C-alpha positions as CSV (number, residue, x, y, z in Angstrom):
1,M,-14.6,27.9,-14.8
2,D,-16.3,24.6,-13.7
3,H,-16.9,23.6,-17.4
4,I,-13.2,24.2,-18.2
5,Q,-12.1,21.9,-15.3
6,R,-14.7,19.3,-16.5
7,A,-13.3,19.4,-20.0
8,R,-9.8,19.0,-18.8
9,V,-10.7,16.1,-16.5
10,R,-12.6,14.4,-19.4
11,A,-9.5,14.8,-21.6
12,G,-7.3,13.2,-18.9
13,D,-5.2,16.2,-18.2
14,P,-2.8,15.2,-15.4
15,D,-2.6,18.8,-14.1
16,A,-6.4,19.0,-13.8
17,F,-6.4,15.8,-11.8
18,G,-3.7,17.2,-9.6
19,M,-5.8,20.2,-8.9
20,L,-8.8,17.9,-8.3
21,F,-6.8,16.0,-5.7
22,D,-5.6,19.2,-4.0
23,D,-9.1,20.6,-3.8
24,Y,-11.0,17.5,-2.7
25,A,-8.7,14.9,-1.2
26,R,-9.5,16.1,2.4
27,A,-13.2,15.9,1.8
28,V,-12.9,12.3,0.5
29,Y,-10.7,11.4,3.4
30,N,-13.1,12.9,6.0
31,L,-16.1,11.1,4.5
32,A,-14.2,7.8,4.4
33,F,-13.0,8.2,8.0
34,R,-16.4,8.9,9.3
35,L,-17.9,5.9,7.6
36,T,-15.1,3.4,8.6
37,G,-13.6,4.9,11.7
38,N,-10.2,3.7,10.4
39,W,-7.4,6.1,9.4
40,S,-5.5,3.7,7.2
41,T,-8.7,2.6,5.4
42,A,-9.7,6.2,4.8
43,E,-6.3,6.8,3.2
44,E,-6.8,3.8,1.0
45,V,-10.2,5.1,0.0
46,V,-8.6,8.4,-1.1
47,S,-6.2,6.6,-3.3
48,L,-8.8,4.3,-4.8
49,T,-11.3,7.1,-5.3
50,F,-8.9,9.1,-7.5
51,L,-7.8,6.0,-9.4
52,E,-11.5,5.3,-10.1
53,A,-12.1,8.9,-11.0
54,W,-9.4,8.6,-13.6
55,R,-11.0,5.5,-15.0
56,L,-14.4,7.1,-15.1
57,R,-13.2,10.5,-16.4
58,G,-15.0,10.0,-19.7
59,R,-18.4,10.0,-17.9
60,V,-18.0,13.5,-16.5
61,A,-20.8,15.6,-17.9
62,P,-19.5,18.6,-20.0
63,A,-21.7,21.1,-18.0
64,G,-22.3,21.4,-14.3
65,G,-20.9,22.7,-11.1
66,P,-17.8,21.6,-9.1
67,L,-16.8,17.9,-9.2
68,R,-16.9,17.4,-5.5
69,P,-20.3,15.6,-5.5
70,W,-19.1,13.3,-8.3
71,L,-15.9,12.4,-6.3
72,L,-17.8,11.8,-3.1
73,G,-20.2,9.5,-4.9
74,I,-17.3,7.5,-6.1
75,A,-15.8,7.5,-2.6
76,L,-19.1,6.1,-1.2
77,N,-18.9,3.2,-3.6
78,V,-15.2,2.6,-2.9
79,T,-15.8,2.6,0.9
80,R,-18.7,0.2,0.6
81,N,-16.6,-2.2,-1.5
82,L,-13.6,-2.0,1.0
83,T,-16.0,-2.6,3.9
84,R,-17.4,-5.7,2.3
85,A,-13.9,-7.0,1.6
86,A,-12.8,-6.3,5.2
87,R,-15.8,-8.2,6.5
88,R,-14.9,-11.2,4.4
89,H,-11.3,-11.0,5.5
90,Q,-12.3,-10.8,9.1
91,A,-14.6,-13.7,8.8
92,A,-11.7,-15.8,7.3
93,L,-9.4,-14.7,10.1
94,S,-11.9,-15.6,12.8
95,R,-11.8,-19.2,11.6
96,L,-8.0,-19.4,12.2
97,P,-6.4,-20.1,15.6
98,G,-6.0,-16.9,17.5
99,E,-2.9,-15.5,19.1
100,E,-2.8,-13.6,22.4
101,A,-3.0,-9.9,21.8
102,V,-0.3,-7.8,23.4
103,P,-1.8,-4.4,24.5
104,D,0.1,-1.2,23.7
105,F,-0.3,1.3,26.5
106,A,1.8,4.1,24.9
107,D,0.5,7.5,26.0
108,E,0.4,8.8,22.5
109,L,-2.2,6.1,21.5
110,A,-4.6,6.8,24.3
111,G,-6.6,9.4,22.4
112,R,-6.8,7.1,19.4
113,I,-8.1,4.3,21.5
114,D,-10.8,6.5,22.9
115,D,-11.7,7.7,19.5
116,S,-11.9,4.2,18.1
117,A,-14.3,3.2,20.9
118,A,-16.5,6.1,20.2
119,L,-16.5,5.4,16.5
120,R,-17.4,1.7,17.2
121,R,-20.5,3.0,19.1
122,L,-21.3,5.3,16.3
123,A,-20.9,2.5,13.7
124,A,-23.4,0.4,15.7
125,G,-25.9,3.3,15.5
126,L,-25.3,3.7,11.8
127,A,-25.8,0.0,11.3
128,T,-29.5,0.5,12.1
129,L,-29.9,2.6,9.0
130,R,-30.4,1.3,5.5
131,P,-27.3,1.7,3.3
132,A,-29.2,4.3,1.2
133,E,-30.0,6.3,4.3
134,R,-26.3,6.2,5.5
135,D,-25.2,7.5,2.1
136,V,-27.4,10.6,2.2
137,L,-26.5,11.2,5.8
138,A,-22.8,11.0,5.0
139,L,-23.1,13.4,2.0
140,C,-25.5,16.0,3.5
141,V,-24.6,16.0,7.1
142,W,-20.9,15.1,7.2
143,S,-19.8,16.3,3.7
144,G,-22.0,19.4,3.6
145,L,-23.6,18.7,0.2
146,D,-27.0,20.3,-0.5
147,Y,-29.9,18.2,-1.7
148,A,-29.2,18.8,-5.4
149,E,-25.5,17.9,-5.0
150,A,-26.2,14.8,-3.1
151,A,-28.8,13.8,-5.7
152,S,-26.2,14.3,-8.4
153,A,-23.6,12.2,-6.5
154,L,-26.0,9.3,-6.0
155,G,-27.9,9.5,-9.2
156,I,-31.3,9.8,-7.6
157,P,-34.1,12.5,-7.5
158,V,-33.8,15.4,-5.0
159,G,-37.1,14.3,-3.4
160,T,-35.6,10.9,-2.6
161,V,-32.6,12.5,-0.9
162,R,-35.0,14.5,1.3
163,S,-37.0,11.5,2.3
164,R,-34.0,9.3,3.0
165,L,-32.3,12.0,5.1
166,S,-35.5,12.6,7.0
167,R,-35.8,8.9,7.9
168,A,-32.1,8.7,8.9
169,R,-32.4,11.7,11.1
170,D,-35.6,10.3,12.8
171,K,-33.8,7.0,13.6
172,L,-30.6,8.7,14.9
173,R,-32.5,11.4,16.8
174,A,-34.1,8.6,18.9
175,Q,-30.7,7.1,19.6
176,A,-29.2,10.6,20.5
177,V,-32.0,11.3,22.9
178,A,-31.4,7.8,24.5
179,G,-27.7,8.7,24.9
180,E,-26.6,5.9,22.5
181,L,-24.5,8.1,20.2
182,P,-21.0,9.2,21.3
183,R,-20.2,12.8,22.0
184,P,-16.4,13.0,21.5
185,P,-14.4,15.6,23.4
186,A,-13.5,18.9,21.7
187,E,-10.0,19.3,20.3
188,P,-8.7,22.7,21.5
189,G,-6.8,24.7,18.9
190,V,-8.0,22.6,15.9
191,H,-10.4,24.2,13.5
192,P,-13.2,21.8,12.6
193,A,-12.5,22.2,8.9
194,D,-8.9,20.8,9.5
195,R,-9.9,17.5,11.0
196,A,-12.2,14.6,10.6
197,D,-14.9,14.8,13.2
198,R,-14.8,11.8,15.6
199,G,-18.5,11.2,15.8
200,L,-22.0,12.4,15.1
201,T,-23.4,14.8,17.7
202,A,-27.0,15.1,18.7
203,R,-27.0,18.6,17.3
204,Q,-26.0,17.4,13.8
205,V,-28.7,14.7,13.9
206,Q,-31.4,17.2,14.8
207,E,-30.4,20.1,12.5
208,D,-32.6,21.0,9.6
209,A,-31.3,19.7,6.3
210,P,-29.0,22.0,4.3
C-alpha cells in the first residue's frame, strides 16, 4: 500500500495529502516542539512542512516504505530555517530600546513557564552538539526512526547515522550524569504518545540505538 500512497502523493492527489497530514502531523509537531521548545513555532513548522512537501512531491521515490521519514527530514530543514530567522529577528530587536516587561502570574501559565525553563536548559545542552548530531538524535531518539529510516530522511549512509548518534549520546550522557539535563515532571493521565515530551531524560540518552 505504501507504493500506492507514494504514487498518489507524486500525482498531487489532495486526498492523499490529507491522509498524510492526518497520519504524520503529530509526529512533525512533536519533533519541532522538542527542537524549538516553542508551541507556536512548532505549529508553524507543521504548516510549512506540509507546504514544502507539496512543493517537493515530485521527488518522492515510486518505491519505498511509509513517507514519515521523508516528512521528518523536511521538518528538520524547516525548523533549522525558522530558527535562523528567529535568531536574526531577535538580534534586530536587541538593538531597539526595550520596554519593561509585565509578568503574567496566571495560574494556568505556571506549568508552561516551568516547561519553558526546562526546555531552555535542554536547548543549552543540545547546543553543544553539532547540527548533524542533533538531527540524528531528533530522528532516532525523539521520533523513533530506525537507522535506515533516519538515513533515508537525511540522505546519508546508515553507518553515518550510527556514528553521529553515538557521538551525540556520548556528549549528552556526560551532561546527564552531571545533572545538567532537565528531568520534567510526569503528566498523570496523559499517554506519552499523545503529548510532546518536555525534555530528554537520562534514560533516553543512555538507551541503545533503535
